[in-house]
C-alpha positions as CSV (number, residue, x, y, z in Angstrom):
1,P,128.6,38.5,119.2
2,S,127.5,41.5,121.3
3,E,130.2,43.7,119.9
4,S,128.8,43.3,116.3
5,Y,125.4,44.7,117.4
6,Q,126.7,47.8,119.1
7,H,126.0,50.1,116.1
8,V,122.3,49.1,116.0
9,V,119.8,51.9,116.7
10,K,117.2,50.9,119.3
11,G,113.7,52.2,119.6
12,G,110.6,52.7,117.4
13,L,110.8,53.2,113.7
14,K,110.5,56.9,112.8
15,L,108.8,57.7,109.5
16,K,108.6,60.9,107.6
17,G,105.4,62.9,107.5
18,G,104.2,62.0,111.0
19,G,104.2,58.2,110.5
20,G,100.5,58.1,109.7
21,L,99.4,59.1,113.2
22,P,96.4,61.5,113.3
23,A,98.0,63.5,116.1
24,A,101.1,64.1,114.1
25,G,99.2,65.4,111.0
26,G,99.1,62.1,109.1
27,V,95.8,60.3,108.2
28,K,92.6,62.4,108.5
29,K,89.1,61.1,108.8
30,K,86.6,61.8,106.0
31,K,83.7,64.0,106.9
32,K,80.2,62.5,106.5
33,K,77.9,64.1,104.0
34,D,74.8,65.8,105.2
35,K,71.7,64.0,103.8
36,K,69.5,67.1,104.1
37,R,71.8,69.2,101.9
38,D,72.2,66.5,99.3
39,A,68.4,66.2,99.0
40,E,68.0,69.9,98.4
41,R,70.8,70.2,95.8
42,P,69.2,68.4,92.9
43,L,66.2,70.7,93.2
44,E,68.4,73.8,93.1
45,L,70.3,72.4,90.0
46,A,67.1,71.6,88.2
47,A,65.7,75.1,88.9
48,G,69.0,76.7,87.6
49,D,68.7,74.8,84.3
50,K,65.2,76.1,83.7
51,D,66.3,79.7,84.2
52,G,69.1,79.2,81.7
53,E,71.8,80.2,84.2
54,K,74.1,77.3,83.2
55,K,75.3,77.0,79.7
56,P,76.0,73.6,78.3
57,S,79.7,73.2,78.0
58,E,81.3,71.4,75.2
59,P,83.9,68.7,76.1
60,K,87.4,70.2,75.9
61,D,89.7,68.7,73.3
62,N,93.0,68.1,74.9
63,R,94.6,66.5,71.8
64,T,97.6,68.1,70.1
65,E,97.4,69.4,66.5
66,A,99.2,66.4,65.2
67,E,96.8,64.0,67.0
68,R,93.8,65.8,65.5
69,R,95.3,65.6,62.0
70,Y,96.1,61.9,62.5
71,D,92.6,61.1,63.6
72,E,91.1,63.0,60.7
73,Q,93.3,61.2,58.2
74,A,92.4,57.8,59.8
75,E,88.7,58.6,59.5
76,R,89.1,59.6,55.8
77,T,91.1,56.4,55.1
78,Q,88.5,54.2,56.9
79,A,85.7,56.0,54.9
80,R,87.5,55.3,51.6
81,L,88.0,51.6,52.6
82,I,84.3,51.2,53.5
83,E,83.3,52.9,50.2
84,K,85.6,50.7,48.2
85,M,84.3,47.5,49.9
86,A,80.7,48.5,49.4
87,S,81.1,49.3,45.7
88,K,82.1,45.7,44.8
89,S,79.7,42.8,44.8
90,H,80.8,39.3,45.9
91,K,80.8,38.2,42.3
92,D,83.3,41.0,41.4
93,K,85.6,40.1,44.3
94,V,85.7,36.4,43.3
95,R,86.4,37.3,39.7
96,E,89.3,39.6,40.7
97,F,90.7,36.9,43.1
98,N,90.6,34.3,40.3
99,E,92.4,36.7,37.9
100,Y,95.1,37.2,40.5
101,L,95.5,33.5,41.0
102,S,95.8,32.9,37.2
103,K,98.6,35.5,37.0
104,L,100.7,33.7,39.5
105,S,103.5,31.5,38.2
106,E,103.4,27.7,38.4
107,H,106.0,27.9,41.2
108,H,103.1,28.6,43.5
109,D,101.1,25.6,42.4
110,I,100.8,22.7,44.9
111,P,102.9,19.8,43.6
112,K,101.4,16.4,43.1
113,V,102.4,13.8,45.6
114,G,102.4,10.1,45.1
115,P,101.9,7.8,42.1
116,G,99.7,8.8,39.3
């Protein structure tokens, strides 16, 4: 059995990138934030807004041209559907449904079951 284990490499496992050890450049500690600086920043930002230094930026649209056209078409379709539904009263909808049912052939009727 000892002959079959001769090709085994002994020693610790060596990982790429320093193995996560801080000395080897792996994991680094996060720096703590200074509370005094954080307390002063909102005051500076508020003062900057009053002077008009910062301009309100519009959210950037990262969609492609096809995506924009698709969304516009979907909005138009939804608006048409809402307009169509709002134009008919319940009474009109029931009347149209009854007309549709009367036009169906007798094949769709429920057959009678049992004596009688």
